[in-house]
C-alpha positions in Angstrom: 5.5 4.4 8.2 6.9 4.2 4.7 4.8 3.2 1.8 6.8 0.2 0.9 6.8 -1.0 4.3 3.2 -0.4 4.8 2.2 -2.7 1.6 4.5 -5.3 3.1 3.0 -5.1 6.5 -0.6 -5.1 5.2 0.3 -7.9 2.9 -1.0 -6.0 -0.2 2.3 -6.9 -1.5 4.4 -9.8 -0.3 7.8 -8.6 0.0 9.1 -5.2 0.6 11.6 -5.2 -2.3 8.8 -6.0 -4.6 6.7 -3.0 -3.0 9.8 -0.6 -3.7 10.2 -2.0 -7.3 6.6 -1.1 -7.8 7.0 2.4 -6.7 10.0 2.8 -8.8 8.2 1.8 -11.9 5.0 4.2 -11.2 2.6 1.5 -10.6 1.3 3.0 -7.2 -0.2 6.4 -6.5 -1.5 7.8 -3.2 -4.2 10.4 -3.4 -4.1 10.5 -7.1 -0.2 11.2 -7.3 2.6 8.9 -8.2 4.2 7.8 -5.0 7.6 7.0 -4.0 8.6 4.2 -1.6 9.5 6.9 1.0 6.0 8.5 1.2 5.1 8.6 4.8 1.5 6.7 4.8 -1.3 8.2 6.9 -4.7 7.2 7.9 -7.2 8.2 5.4 -4.8 7.9 2.2 -6.1 6.3 -0.9 -3.6 4.0 -2.3 -4.1 2.7 -6.0 -1.9 -0.5 -7.2 -1.6 -1.5 -10.8 -1.5 -5.4 -11.2 -1.2 -5.8 -14.9 -4.6 -5.1 -16.1 -6.2 -5.0 -12.6 -6.1 -1.9 -10.4 -6.8 -2.3 -6.5 -7.9 0.9 -4.8 -7.8 0.8 -1.1 -8.2 3.3 1.7 -5.9 3.4 4.7 -7.7 2.7 8.0 -4.8 1.8 10.2 -0.9 2.0 10.2 0.8 -0.3 12.6 4.5 -1.7 12.6 3.7 -5.3 13.4 0.4 -6.9 12.4 -0.5 -10.7 12.4 -1.4 -12.2 9.3 -5.2 -12.5 10.4 -5.4 -8.8 11.3 -3.7 -7.7 8.1 -7.1 -6.9 6.2 -8.1 -4.7 9.0 -5.3 -2.0 8.0 -7.2 -1.1 4.9 -10.6 -1.0 3.2 -11.2 -1.8 -0.5 -12.8 0.9 -2.4 -14.6 0.3 -5.8 
């Protein structure tokens, strides 16, 4: 699954277009490298998202095309 779609489906970012813009502005990295929106997300990947002063770091635990809002947090595990 593409990175921008994963961020939307997992509800880490609200809209796919916003996720795409975040990738273009180099605010998202996967496994320590800047990632494009077309990056293919795999289980075990570590995604870092820069939200202004705050950085969110998560590990991908599941990749699924359609997930309910209640099940979305099960797609990742937050890392400190």
